[in-house]
All heavy atoms as a GROMACS GRO file, in nm:
protein
  575
    1MET      N    1   0.899   0.447   0.497
    1MET     CA    2   0.802   0.521   0.571
    1MET      C    3   0.748   0.636   0.486
    1MET      O    4   0.810   0.740   0.480
    1MET     CB    5   0.868   0.581   0.693
    1MET     CG    6   0.849   0.507   0.818
    1MET     SD    7   0.937   0.588   0.949
    1MET     CE    8   1.096   0.512   0.934
    2PRO      N    9   0.636   0.618   0.419
    2PRO     CA   10   0.578   0.727   0.342
    2PRO      C   11   0.536   0.840   0.435
    2PRO      O   12   0.487   0.817   0.545
    2PRO     CB   13   0.456   0.663   0.277
    2PRO     CG   14   0.482   0.518   0.280
    2PRO     CD   15   0.566   0.494   0.401
    3MET      N   16   0.558   0.963   0.389
    3MET     CA   17   0.527   1.079   0.472
    3MET      C   18   0.445   1.179   0.393
    3MET      O   19   0.470   1.202   0.276
    3MET     CB   20   0.657   1.143   0.519
    3MET     CG   21   0.642   1.252   0.619
    3MET     SD   22   0.805   1.294   0.679
    3MET     CE   23   0.766   1.340   0.844
    4ASP      N   24   0.346   1.237   0.458
    4ASP     CA   25   0.264   1.342   0.399
    4ASP      C   26   0.338   1.473   0.420
    4ASP      O   27   0.352   1.520   0.533
    4ASP     CB   28   0.127   1.344   0.466
    4ASP     CG   29   0.035   1.450   0.409
    4ASP    OD1   30   0.084   1.548   0.350
    4ASP    OD2   31  -0.087   1.435   0.424
    5GLY      N   32   0.386   1.532   0.312
    5GLY     CA   33   0.464   1.654   0.322
    5GLY      C   34   0.388   1.772   0.378
    5GLY      O   35   0.446   1.862   0.437
    6SER      N   36   0.256   1.774   0.364
    6SER     CA   37   0.179   1.888   0.412
    6SER      C   38   0.152   1.882   0.561
    6SER      O   39   0.147   1.984   0.629
    6SER     CB   40   0.046   1.900   0.335
    6SER     OG   41  -0.034   1.786   0.360
    7SER      N   42   0.136   1.761   0.616
    7SER     CA   43   0.102   1.749   0.758
    7SER      C   44   0.216   1.693   0.842
    7SER      O   45   0.214   1.704   0.964
    7SER     CB   46  -0.022   1.660   0.776
    7SER     OG   47   0.013   1.526   0.746
    8GLY      N   48   0.312   1.629   0.778
    8GLY     CA   49   0.420   1.566   0.852
    8GLY      C   50   0.384   1.428   0.905
    8GLY      O   51   0.466   1.361   0.967
    9ALA      N   52   0.259   1.383   0.881
    9ALA     CA   53   0.217   1.250   0.926
    9ALA      C   54   0.289   1.144   0.843
    9ALA      O   55   0.318   1.164   0.726
    9ALA     CB   56   0.066   1.234   0.911
   10ARG      N   57   0.319   1.031   0.907
   10ARG     CA   58   0.385   0.925   0.831
   10ARG      C   59   0.320   0.791   0.858
   10ARG      O   60   0.266   0.766   0.967
   10ARG     CB   61   0.534   0.921   0.860
   10ARG     CG   62   0.567   0.871   0.997
   10ARG     CD   63   0.715   0.864   1.016
   10ARG     NE   64   0.741   0.778   1.130
   10ARG     CZ   65   0.852   0.774   1.195
   10ARG    NH1   66   0.951   0.849   1.158
   10ARG    NH2   67   0.866   0.694   1.297
   11ASP      N   68   0.325   0.705   0.758
   11ASP     CA   69   0.274   0.569   0.768
   11ASP      C   70   0.395   0.476   0.780
   11ASP      O   71   0.496   0.497   0.716
   11ASP     CB   72   0.195   0.530   0.644
   11ASP     CG   73   0.071   0.615   0.623
   11ASP    OD1   74   0.020   0.671   0.722
   11ASP    OD2   75   0.026   0.626   0.508
   12GLU      N   76   0.381   0.372   0.862
   12GLU     CA   77   0.487   0.272   0.875
   12GLU      C   78   0.432   0.138   0.830
   12GLU      O   79   0.325   0.098   0.874
   12GLU     CB   80   0.536   0.265   1.019
   12GLU     CG   81   0.603   0.394   1.062
   12GLU     CD   82   0.684   0.379   1.188
   12GLU    OE1   83   0.733   0.267   1.215
   12GLU    OE2   84   0.699   0.480   1.257
   13LEU      N   85   0.505   0.073   0.740
   13LEU     CA   86   0.462  -0.055   0.685
   13LEU      C   87   0.578  -0.153   0.686
   13LEU      O   88   0.694  -0.114   0.679
   13LEU     CB   89   0.414  -0.038   0.541
   13LEU     CG   90   0.297   0.056   0.520
   13LEU    CD1   91   0.344   0.189   0.472
   13LEU    CD2   92   0.199  -0.004   0.423
   14ILE      N   93   0.544  -0.282   0.692
   14ILE     CA   94   0.642  -0.389   0.680
   14ILE      C   95   0.601  -0.475   0.561
   14ILE      O   96   0.485  -0.514   0.550
   14ILE     CB   97   0.647  -0.475   0.808
   14ILE    CG1   98   0.695  -0.390   0.925
   14ILE    CG2   99   0.737  -0.597   0.788
   14ILE    CD1  100   0.689  -0.460   1.058
   15GLY      N  101   0.695  -0.501   0.471
   15GLY     CA  102   0.665  -0.576   0.350
   15GLY      C  103   0.708  -0.721   0.357
   15GLY      O  104   0.810  -0.754   0.418
   16ARG      N  105   0.628  -0.805   0.294
   16ARG     CA  106   0.658  -0.948   0.285
   16ARG      C  107   0.614  -0.997   0.147
   16ARG      O  108   0.515  -0.950   0.092
   16ARG     CB  109   0.580  -1.027   0.390
   16ARG     CG  110   0.604  -0.986   0.532
   16ARG     CD  111   0.691  -1.088   0.604
   16ARG     NE  112   0.700  -1.072   0.747
   16ARG     CZ  113   0.766  -0.976   0.809
   16ARG    NH1  114   0.822  -0.880   0.741
   16ARG    NH2  115   0.774  -0.973   0.942
   17ARG      N  116   0.684  -1.096   0.099
   17ARG     CA  117   0.643  -1.162  -0.025
   17ARG      C  118   0.529  -1.257   0.006
   17ARG      O  119   0.531  -1.328   0.106
   17ARG     CB  120   0.761  -1.237  -0.084
   17ARG     CG  121   0.731  -1.291  -0.219
   17ARG     CD  122   0.852  -1.361  -0.275
   17ARG     NE  123   0.822  -1.392  -0.412
   17ARG     CZ  124   0.905  -1.374  -0.512
   17ARG    NH1  125   1.024  -1.328  -0.490
   17ARG    NH2  126   0.868  -1.404  -0.633
   18ARG      N  127   0.428  -1.256  -0.081
   18ARG     CA  128   0.314  -1.349  -0.069
   18ARG      C  129   0.293  -1.407  -0.208
   18ARG      O  130   0.227  -1.346  -0.292
   18ARG     CB  131   0.189  -1.275  -0.020
   18ARG     CG  132   0.070  -1.366   0.000
   18ARG     CD  133  -0.049  -1.292   0.056
   18ARG     NE  134  -0.106  -1.205  -0.049
   18ARG     CZ  135  -0.203  -1.117  -0.030
   18ARG    NH1  136  -0.253  -1.098   0.090
   18ARG    NH2  137  -0.249  -1.046  -0.129
   19GLY      N  138   0.352  -1.524  -0.231
   19GLY     CA  139   0.346  -1.582  -0.365
   19GLY      C  140   0.418  -1.491  -0.463
   19GLY      O  141   0.533  -1.456  -0.443
   20GLU      N  142   0.349  -1.450  -0.566
   20GLU     CA  143   0.406  -1.362  -0.668
   20GLU      C  144   0.387  -1.214  -0.635
   20GLU      O  145   0.424  -1.128  -0.713
   20GLU     CB  146   0.344  -1.393  -0.806
   20GLU     CG  147   0.374  -1.532  -0.857
   20GLU     CD  148   0.523  -1.554  -0.880
   20GLU    OE1  149   0.588  -1.468  -0.943
   20GLU    OE2  150   0.575  -1.657  -0.833
   21GLU      N  151   0.326  -1.184  -0.520
   21GLU     CA  152   0.297  -1.047  -0.481
   21GLU      C  153   0.390  -1.003  -0.367
   21GLU      O  154   0.451  -1.085  -0.301
   21GLU     CB  155   0.152  -1.034  -0.432
   21GLU     CG  156   0.048  -1.071  -0.533
   21GLU     CD  157  -0.092  -1.063  -0.477
   21GLU    OE1  158  -0.110  -1.077  -0.354
   21GLU    OE2  159  -0.184  -1.046  -0.557
   22VAL      N  160   0.395  -0.873  -0.347
   22VAL     CA  161   0.457  -0.815  -0.228
   22VAL      C  162   0.346  -0.741  -0.155
   22VAL      O  163   0.275  -0.660  -0.214
   22VAL     CB  164   0.572  -0.718  -0.263
   22VAL    CG1  165   0.623  -0.648  -0.139
   22VAL    CG2  166   0.684  -0.792  -0.335
   23VAL      N  167   0.329  -0.772  -0.026
   23VAL     CA  168   0.224  -0.710   0.054
   23VAL      C  169   0.291  -0.636   0.170
   23VAL      O  170   0.371  -0.694   0.244
   23VAL     CB  171   0.124  -0.813   0.107
   23VAL    CG1  172   0.018  -0.746   0.194
   23VAL    CG2  173   0.058  -0.889  -0.008
   24GLN      N  174   0.259  -0.509   0.183
   24GLN     CA  175   0.307  -0.429   0.295
   24GLN      C  176   0.188  -0.400   0.386
   24GLN      O  177   0.082  -0.360   0.337
   24GLN     CB  178   0.367  -0.298   0.248
   24GLN     CG  179   0.495  -0.316   0.169
   24GLN     CD  180   0.553  -0.183   0.127
   24GLN    OE1  181   0.488  -0.105   0.060
   24GLN    NE2  182   0.676  -0.157   0.168
   25VAL      N  183   0.204  -0.421   0.515
   25VAL     CA  184   0.097  -0.393   0.611
   25VAL      C  185   0.152  -0.298   0.716
   25VAL      O  186   0.269  -0.300   0.750
   25VAL     CB  187   0.041  -0.521   0.677
   25VAL    CG1  188  -0.026  -0.610   0.575
   25VAL    CG2  189   0.150  -0.598   0.749
   26GLY      N  190   0.063  -0.213   0.768
   26GLY     CA  191   0.103  -0.117   0.869
   26GLY      C  192  -0.015  -0.034   0.912
   26GLY      O  193  -0.129  -0.079   0.907
   27THR      N  194   0.014   0.090   0.952
   27THR     CA  195  -0.091   0.179   1.000
   27THR      C  196  -0.067   0.320   0.950
   27THR      O  197   0.046   0.364   0.930
   27THR     CB  198  -0.096   0.184   1.154
   27THR    OG1  199   0.030   0.225   1.203
   27THR    CG2  200  -0.132   0.050   1.213
   28HIS      N  201  -0.178   0.392   0.934
   28HIS     CA  202  -0.171   0.536   0.912
   28HIS      C  203  -0.132   0.598   1.045
   28HIS      O  204  -0.140   0.535   1.151
   28HIS     CB  205  -0.307   0.592   0.869
   28HIS     CG  206  -0.338   0.574   0.724
   28HIS    ND1  207  -0.248   0.596   0.623
   28HIS    CD2  208  -0.455   0.538   0.662
   28HIS    CE1  209  -0.306   0.576   0.507
   28HIS    NE2  210  -0.431   0.538   0.528
   29ALA      N  211  -0.094   0.725   1.043
   29ALA     CA  212  -0.055   0.795   1.166
   29ALA      C  213  -0.166   0.794   1.271
   29ALA      O  214  -0.138   0.796   1.391
   29ALA     CB  215  -0.015   0.938   1.132
   30ASP      N  216  -0.292   0.786   1.225
   30ASP     CA  217  -0.405   0.785   1.320
   30ASP      C  218  -0.436   0.645   1.374
   30ASP      O  219  -0.530   0.627   1.450
   30ASP     CB  220  -0.530   0.846   1.257
   30ASP     CG  221  -0.588   0.762   1.143
   30ASP    OD1  222  -0.535   0.652   1.113
   30ASP    OD2  223  -0.687   0.807   1.082
   31GLY      N  224  -0.357   0.544   1.335
   31GLY     CA  225  -0.377   0.408   1.383
   31GLY      C  226  -0.459   0.319   1.294
   31GLY      O  227  -0.471   0.199   1.320
   32THR      N  228  -0.516   0.372   1.186
   32THR     CA  229  -0.595   0.292   1.093
   32THR      C  230  -0.506   0.188   1.023
   32THR      O  231  -0.405   0.225   0.964
   32THR     CB  232  -0.660   0.381   0.986
   32THR    OG1  233  -0.742   0.479   1.049
   32THR    CG2  234  -0.742   0.300   0.887
   33PRO      N  235  -0.541   0.059   1.030
   33PRO     CA  236  -0.464  -0.043   0.959
   33PRO      C  237  -0.469  -0.021   0.807
   33PRO      O  238  -0.574   0.014   0.752
   33PRO     CB  239  -0.533  -0.174   0.996
   33PRO     CG  240  -0.603  -0.145   1.125
   33PRO     CD  241  -0.648  -0.002   1.111
   34ILE      N  242  -0.355  -0.039   0.743
   34ILE     CA  243  -0.346  -0.023   0.597
   34ILE      C  244  -0.268  -0.140   0.538
   34ILE      O  245  -0.194  -0.209   0.607
   34ILE     CB  246  -0.279   0.110   0.557
   34ILE    CG1  247  -0.138   0.123   0.617
   34ILE    CG2  248  -0.367   0.228   0.596
   34ILE    CD1  249  -0.061   0.245   0.570
   35ARG      N  250  -0.290  -0.159   0.409
   35ARG     CA  251  -0.208  -0.256   0.335
   35ARG      C  252  -0.187  -0.204   0.194
   35ARG      O  253  -0.274  -0.140   0.135
   35ARG     CB  254  -0.270  -0.395   0.335
   35ARG     CG  255  -0.398  -0.408   0.257
   35ARG     CD  256  -0.452  -0.549   0.267
   35ARG     NE  257  -0.580  -0.560   0.197
   35ARG     CZ  258  -0.662  -0.661   0.208
   35ARG    NH1  259  -0.632  -0.763   0.287
   35ARG    NH2  260  -0.776  -0.664   0.142
   36TRP      N  261  -0.069  -0.230   0.143
   36TRP     CA  262  -0.035  -0.200   0.005
   36TRP      C  263  -0.001  -0.332  -0.060
   36TRP      O  264   0.079  -0.410  -0.009
   36TRP     CB  265   0.085  -0.107  -0.005
   36TRP     CG  266   0.063   0.031   0.048
   36TRP    CD1  267  -0.053   0.085   0.097
   36TRP    CD2  268   0.162   0.132   0.060
   36TRP    NE1  269  -0.033   0.214   0.136
   36TRP    CE2  270   0.099   0.246   0.114
   36TRP    CE3  271   0.297   0.139   0.029
   36TRP    CZ2  272   0.167   0.364   0.138
   36TRP    CZ3  273   0.364   0.257   0.053
   36TRP    CH2  274   0.300   0.368   0.106
   37ILE      N  275  -0.062  -0.358  -0.174
   37ILE     CA  276  -0.038  -0.482  -0.246
   37ILE      C  277   0.025  -0.449  -0.381
   37ILE      O  278  -0.029  -0.368  -0.458
   37ILE     CB  279  -0.171  -0.559  -0.267
   37ILE    CG1  280  -0.237  -0.588  -0.131
   37ILE    CG2  281  -0.146  -0.689  -0.345
   37ILE    CD1  282  -0.380  -0.636  -0.142
   38PHE      N  283   0.141  -0.508  -0.406
   38PHE     CA  284   0.209  -0.492  -0.534
   38PHE      C  285   0.193  -0.624  -0.607
   38PHE      O  286   0.240  -0.728  -0.560
   38PHE     CB  287   0.357  -0.459  -0.512
   38PHE     CG  288   0.378  -0.326  -0.446
   38PHE    CD1  289   0.372  -0.314  -0.308
   38PHE    CD2  290   0.401  -0.213  -0.522
   38PHE    CE1  291   0.390  -0.192  -0.246
   38PHE    CE2  292   0.419  -0.089  -0.460
   38PHE     CZ  293   0.414  -0.079  -0.322
   39THR      N  294   0.126  -0.620  -0.721
   39THR     CA  295   0.094  -0.742  -0.794
   39THR      C  296   0.128  -0.721  -0.942
   39THR      O  297   0.164  -0.610  -0.983
   39THR     CB  298  -0.054  -0.778  -0.772
   39THR    OG1  299  -0.082  -0.903  -0.833
   39THR    CG2  300  -0.149  -0.674  -0.826
   40GLU      N  301   0.115  -0.826  -1.021
   40GLU     CA  302   0.146  -0.820  -1.164
   40GLU      C  303   0.286  -0.760  -1.185
   40GLU      O  304   0.308  -0.678  -1.272
   40GLU     CB  305   0.040  -0.738  -1.240
   40GLU     CG  306  -0.100  -0.795  -1.225
   40GLU     CD  307  -0.207  -0.703  -1.281
   40GLU    OE1  308  -0.184  -0.645  -1.389
   40GLU    OE2  309  -0.312  -0.689  -1.215
   41ILE      N  310   0.379  -0.805  -1.103
   41ILE     CA  311   0.515  -0.752  -1.104
   41ILE      C  312   0.594  -0.814  -1.219
   41ILE      O  313   0.602  -0.936  -1.231
   41ILE     CB  314   0.585  -0.781  -0.970
   41ILE    CG1  315   0.505  -0.720  -0.855
   41ILE    CG2  316   0.728  -0.730  -0.972
   41ILE    CD1  317   0.548  -0.768  -0.718
   42THR      N  318   0.650  -0.728  -1.303
   42THR     CA  319   0.738  -0.773  -1.411
   42THR      C  320   0.868  -0.693  -1.399
   42THR      O  321   0.883  -0.610  -1.309
   42THR     CB  322   0.676  -0.750  -1.550
   42THR    OG1  323   0.671  -0.610  -1.577
   42THR    CG2  324   0.535  -0.809  -1.559
   43SER      N  325   0.959  -0.714  -1.491
   43SER     CA  326   1.087  -0.641  -1.486
   43SER      C  327   1.069  -0.493  -1.514
   43SER      O  328   1.154  -0.412  -1.479
   43SER     CB  329   1.187  -0.702  -1.585
   43SER     OG  330   1.135  -0.692  -1.717
   44ASP      N  331   0.956  -0.454  -1.575
   44ASP     CA  332   0.938  -0.311  -1.606
   44ASP      C  333   0.801  -0.254  -1.566
   44ASP      O  334   0.766  -0.143  -1.606
   44ASP     CB  335   0.964  -0.285  -1.753
   44ASP     CG  336   0.862  -0.348  -1.845
   44ASP    OD1  337   0.782  -0.431  -1.800
   44ASP    OD2  338   0.861  -0.312  -1.964
   45SER      N  339   0.723  -0.328  -1.484
   45SER     CA  340   0.593  -0.273  -1.444
   45SER      C  341   0.540  -0.344  -1.319
   45SER      O  342   0.587  -0.450  -1.281
   45SER     CB  343   0.492  -0.288  -1.557
   45SER     OG  344   0.466  -0.425  -1.583
   46PHE      N  345   0.441  -0.281  -1.256
   46PHE     CA  346   0.370  -0.343  -1.145
   46PHE      C  347   0.237  -0.272  -1.124
   46PHE      O  348   0.214  -0.161  -1.173
   46PHE     CB  349   0.452  -0.341  -1.015
   46PHE     CG  350   0.487  -0.203  -0.964
   46PHE    CD1  351   0.402  -0.133  -0.882
   46PHE    CD2  352   0.607  -0.145  -1.001
   46PHE    CE1  353   0.434  -0.007  -0.835
   46PHE    CE2  354   0.641  -0.018  -0.955
   46PHE     CZ  355   0.555   0.051  -0.872
   47HIS      N  356   0.148  -0.336  -1.052
   47HIS     CA  357   0.016  -0.284  -1.015
   47HIS      C  358   0.019  -0.265  -0.863
   47HIS      O  359   0.049  -0.360  -0.791
   47HIS     CB  360  -0.090  -0.386  -1.057
   47HIS     CG  361  -0.230  -0.344  -1.031
   47HIS    ND1  362  -0.335  -0.431  -1.049
   47HIS    CD2  363  -0.287  -0.229  -0.988
   47HIS    CE1  364  -0.448  -0.370  -1.019
   47HIS    NE2  365  -0.421  -0.248  -0.980
   48TRP      N  366  -0.012  -0.144  -0.816
   48TRP     CA  367  -0.005  -0.111  -0.674
   48TRP      C  368  -0.144  -0.073  -0.625
   48TRP      O  369  -0.208   0.016  -0.679
   48TRP     CB  370   0.093   0.002  -0.655
   48TRP     CG  371   0.102   0.063  -0.518
   48TRP    CD1  372   0.053   0.015  -0.402
   48TRP    CD2  373   0.167   0.186  -0.487
   48TRP    NE1  374   0.083   0.100  -0.299
   48TRP    CE2  375   0.152   0.206  -0.348
   48TRP    CE3  376   0.236   0.281  -0.560
   48TRP    CZ2  377   0.204   0.317  -0.283
   48TRP    CZ3  378   0.287   0.391  -0.495
   48TRP    CH2  379   0.272   0.409  -0.359
   49ILE      N  380  -0.192  -0.141  -0.521
   49ILE     CA  381  -0.324  -0.116  -0.462
   49ILE      C  382  -0.303  -0.078  -0.316
   49ILE      O  383  -0.240  -0.152  -0.241
   49ILE     CB  384  -0.414  -0.241  -0.471
   49ILE    CG1  385  -0.430  -0.285  -0.616
   49ILE    CG2  386  -0.549  -0.216  -0.405
   49ILE    CD1  387  -0.484  -0.426  -0.632
   50GLY      N  388  -0.356   0.038  -0.276
   50GLY     CA  389  -0.347   0.083  -0.137
   50GLY      C  390  -0.485   0.081  -0.074
   50GLY      O  391  -0.580   0.136  -0.129
   51GLU      N  392  -0.497   0.015   0.041
   51GLU     CA  393  -0.626   0.001   0.108
   51GLU      C  394  -0.615   0.034   0.256
   51GLU      O  395  -0.508   0.019   0.315
   51GLU     CB  396  -0.678  -0.142   0.093
   51GLU     CG  397  -0.697  -0.186  -0.049
   51GLU     CD  398  -0.734  -0.332  -0.060
   51GLU    OE1  399  -0.666  -0.417   0.002
   51GLU    OE2  400  -0.830  -0.362  -0.133
   52ALA      N  401  -0.726   0.076   0.315
   52ALA     CA  402  -0.736   0.100   0.460
   52ALA      C  403  -0.853   0.020   0.515
   52ALA      O  404  -0.956   0.005   0.449
   52ALA     CB  405  -0.756   0.249   0.487
   53LEU      N  406  -0.838  -0.030   0.635
   53LEU     CA  407  -0.942  -0.111   0.698
   53LEU      C  408  -1.049  -0.021   0.759
   53LEU      O  409  -1.018   0.071   0.836
   53LEU     CB  410  -0.880  -0.200   0.806
   53LEU     CG  411  -0.971  -0.308   0.866
   53LEU    CD1  412  -1.018  -0.407   0.759
   53LEU    CD2  413  -0.898  -0.381   0.979
   54GLU      N  414  -1.172  -0.049   0.725
   54GLU     CA  415  -1.286   0.027   0.779
   54GLU      C  416  -1.305  -0.007   0.927
   54GLU      O  417  -1.258  -0.111   0.974
   54GLU     CB  418  -1.414  -0.009   0.701
   54GLU     CG  419  -1.416   0.040   0.558
   54GLU     CD  420  -1.436   0.191   0.547
   54GLU    OE1  421  -1.461   0.258   0.649
   54GLU    OE2  422  -1.425   0.242   0.435
   55PRO      N  423  -1.375   0.078   1.001
   55PRO     CA  424  -1.397   0.053   1.144
   55PRO      C  425  -1.466  -0.080   1.176
   55PRO      O  426  -1.452  -0.130   1.287
   55PRO     CB  427  -1.484   0.172   1.187
   55PRO     CG  428  -1.448   0.281   1.091
   55PRO     CD  429  -1.423   0.209   0.961
   56ASP      N  430  -1.536  -0.140   1.077
   56ASP     CA  431  -1.601  -0.269   1.104
   56ASP      C  432  -1.500  -0.383   1.120
   56ASP      O  433  -1.535  -0.494   1.161
   56ASP     CB  434  -1.705  -0.303   0.997
   56ASP     CG  435  -1.646  -0.333   0.860
   56ASP    OD1  436  -1.522  -0.346   0.846
   56ASP    OD2  437  -1.725  -0.342   0.764
   57GLY      N  438  -1.372  -0.356   1.087
   57GLY     CA  439  -1.267  -0.456   1.103
   57GLY      C  440  -1.265  -0.565   0.998
   57GLY      O  441  -1.185  -0.657   1.005
   58ARG      N  442  -1.351  -0.556   0.896
   58ARG     CA  443  -1.360  -0.659   0.791
   58ARG      C  444  -1.346  -0.603   0.651
   58ARG      O  445  -1.303  -0.674   0.561
   58ARG     CB  446  -1.493  -0.733   0.802
   58ARG     CG  447  -1.510  -0.814   0.928
   58ARG     CD  448  -1.638  -0.896   0.926
   58ARG     NE  449  -1.754  -0.818   0.887
   58ARG     CZ  450  -1.838  -0.755   0.971
   58ARG    NH1  451  -1.815  -0.760   1.100
   58ARG    NH2  452  -1.942  -0.689   0.927
   59THR      N  453  -1.386  -0.479   0.631
   59THR     CA  454  -1.396  -0.422   0.497
   59THR      C  455  -1.274  -0.335   0.466
   59THR      O  456  -1.243  -0.242   0.539
   59THR     CB  457  -1.523  -0.335   0.485
   59THR    OG1  458  -1.636  -0.413   0.525
   59THR    CG2  459  -1.542  -0.285   0.343
   60TRP      N  460  -1.207  -0.368   0.354
   60TRP     CA  461  -1.095  -0.288   0.309
   60TRP      C  462  -1.145  -0.187   0.207
   60TRP      O  463  -1.212  -0.222   0.111
   60TRP     CB  464  -0.987  -0.377   0.247
   60TRP     CG  465  -0.915  -0.458   0.350
   60TRP    CD1  466  -0.944  -0.585   0.388
   60TRP    CD2  467  -0.804  -0.416   0.428
   60TRP    NE1  468  -0.857  -0.625   0.486
   60TRP    CE2  469  -0.769  -0.523   0.514
   60TRP    CE3  470  -0.730  -0.298   0.436
   60TRP    CZ2  471  -0.664  -0.516   0.604
   60TRP    CZ3  472  -0.625  -0.292   0.527
   60TRP    CH2  473  -0.593  -0.399   0.609
   61ARG      N  474  -1.112  -0.060   0.229
   61ARG     CA  475  -1.154   0.051   0.141
   61ARG      C  476  -1.035   0.093   0.054
   61ARG      O  477  -0.925   0.119   0.104
   61ARG     CB  478  -1.200   0.170   0.225
   61ARG     CG  479  -1.235   0.293   0.145
   61ARG     CD  480  -1.282   0.408   0.233
   61ARG     NE  481  -1.212   0.423   0.359
   61ARG     CZ  482  -1.096   0.486   0.376
   61ARG    NH1  483  -1.034   0.540   0.273
   61ARG    NH2  484  -1.040   0.494   0.496
   62LEU      N  485  -1.058   0.100  -0.076
   62LEU     CA  486  -0.955   0.141  -0.170
   62LEU      C  487  -0.919   0.287  -0.148
   62LEU      O  488  -1.006   0.374  -0.147
   62LEU     CB  489  -1.004   0.120  -0.314
   62LEU     CG  490  -0.905   0.153  -0.425
   62LEU    CD1  491  -0.787   0.057  -0.421
   62LEU    CD2  492  -0.974   0.149  -0.559
   63GLU      N  493  -0.791   0.315  -0.127
   63GLU     CA  494  -0.743   0.452  -0.113
   63GLU      C  495  -0.667   0.498  -0.236
   63GLU      O  496  -0.660   0.617  -0.263
   63GLU     CB  497  -0.652   0.464   0.009
   63GLU     CG  498  -0.723   0.450   0.140
   63GLU     CD  499  -0.636   0.492   0.256
   63GLU    OE1  500  -0.518   0.453   0.262
   63GLU    OE2  501  -0.689   0.563   0.341
   64GLY      N  502  -0.608   0.407  -0.307
   64GLY     CA  503  -0.533   0.443  -0.427
   64GLY      C  504  -0.497   0.321  -0.507
   64GLY      O  505  -0.481   0.211  -0.452
   65GLU      N  506  -0.486   0.340  -0.637
   65GLU     CA  507  -0.449   0.229  -0.726
   65GLU      C  508  -0.365   0.287  -0.837
   65GLU      O  509  -0.401   0.389  -0.897
   65GLU     CB  510  -0.573   0.161  -0.780
   65GLU     CG  511  -0.545   0.041  -0.864
   65GLU     CD  512  -0.670  -0.038  -0.899
   65GLU    OE1  513  -0.781   0.016  -0.884
   65GLU    OE2  514  -0.656  -0.152  -0.940
   66PHE      N  515  -0.252   0.223  -0.864
   66PHE     CA  516  -0.158   0.275  -0.962
   66PHE      C  517  -0.108   0.162  -1.051
   66PHE      O  518  -0.083   0.051  -1.001
   66PHE     CB  519  -0.038   0.340  -0.894
   66PHE     CG  520  -0.077   0.445  -0.793
   66PHE    CD1  521  -0.098   0.411  -0.660
   66PHE    CD2  522  -0.096   0.576  -0.833
   66PHE    CE1  523  -0.135   0.507  -0.567
   66PHE    CE2  524  -0.132   0.673  -0.740
   66PHE     CZ  525  -0.153   0.637  -0.608
   67LEU      N  526  -0.092   0.190  -1.177
   67LEU     CA  527  -0.024   0.101  -1.270
   67LEU      C  528   0.106   0.172  -1.307
   67LEU      O  529   0.101   0.283  -1.360
   67LEU     CB  530  -0.108   0.077  -1.395
   67LEU     CG  531  -0.242   0.004  -1.370
   67LEU    CD1  532  -0.325   0.001  -1.496
   67LEU    CD2  533  -0.217  -0.137  -1.318
   68ALA      N  534   0.217   0.110  -1.275
   68ALA     CA  535   0.347   0.174  -1.298
   68ALA      C  536   0.423   0.100  -1.407
   68ALA      O  537   0.419  -0.022  -1.414
   68ALA     CB  538   0.428   0.174  -1.169
   69ARG      N  539   0.492   0.178  -1.488
   69ARG     CA  540   0.576   0.121  -1.595
   69ARG      C  541   0.706   0.198  -1.600
   69ARG      O  542   0.706   0.321  -1.592
   69ARG     CB  543   0.504   0.129  -1.729
   69ARG     CG  544   0.583   0.068  -1.844
   69ARG     CD  545   0.501   0.048  -1.968
   69ARG     NE  546   0.385  -0.034  -1.950
   69ARG     CZ  547   0.383  -0.168  -1.946
   69ARG    NH1  548   0.496  -0.234  -1.958
   69ARG    NH2  549   0.271  -0.233  -1.932
   70ARG      N  550   0.817   0.125  -1.611
   70ARG     CA  551   0.950   0.188  -1.619
   70ARG      C  552   0.960   0.268  -1.749
   70ARG      O  553   0.916   0.223  -1.855
   70ARG     CB  554   1.057   0.079  -1.617
   70ARG     CG  555   1.198   0.133  -1.612
   70ARG     CD  556   1.300   0.022  -1.617
   70ARG     NE  557   1.279  -0.080  -1.517
   70ARG     CZ  558   1.337  -0.083  -1.396
   70ARG    NH1  559   1.418   0.015  -1.362
   70ARG    NH2  560   1.315  -0.181  -1.314
   71MET      N  561   1.019   0.385  -1.739
   71MET     CA  562   1.041   0.469  -1.857
   71MET      C  563   1.152   0.408  -1.943
   71MET      O  564   1.249   0.357  -1.888
   71MET     CB  565   1.082   0.610  -1.816
   71MET     CG  566   0.975   0.683  -1.736
   71MET     SD  567   0.831   0.725  -1.834
   71MET     CE  568   0.897   0.845  -1.943
   72PRO      N  569   1.137   0.412  -2.076
   72PRO     CA  570   1.241   0.356  -2.162
   72PRO      C  571   1.369   0.439  -2.159
   72PRO      O  572   1.371   0.552  -2.125
   72PRO     CB  573   1.179   0.360  -2.302
   72PRO     CG  574   1.064   0.454  -2.294
   72PRO     CD  575   1.026   0.466  -2.151
   0.00000   0.00000   0.00000
């Protein structure tokens, strides 16, 4: 459950494997549907994409994107 330290709001997500990816779906504290996609997963790195669903119910808006690599 990611939490915003400044406001105390928290997001709740449930993760599932989808092929070679891990997809977490849930909602922001305000009820907005969100998804986090972890892709290009290796033993020392991954690509993380965070999106929120627009009010039209079809369009996903990018909220954050990260490329992570394990420190040596």
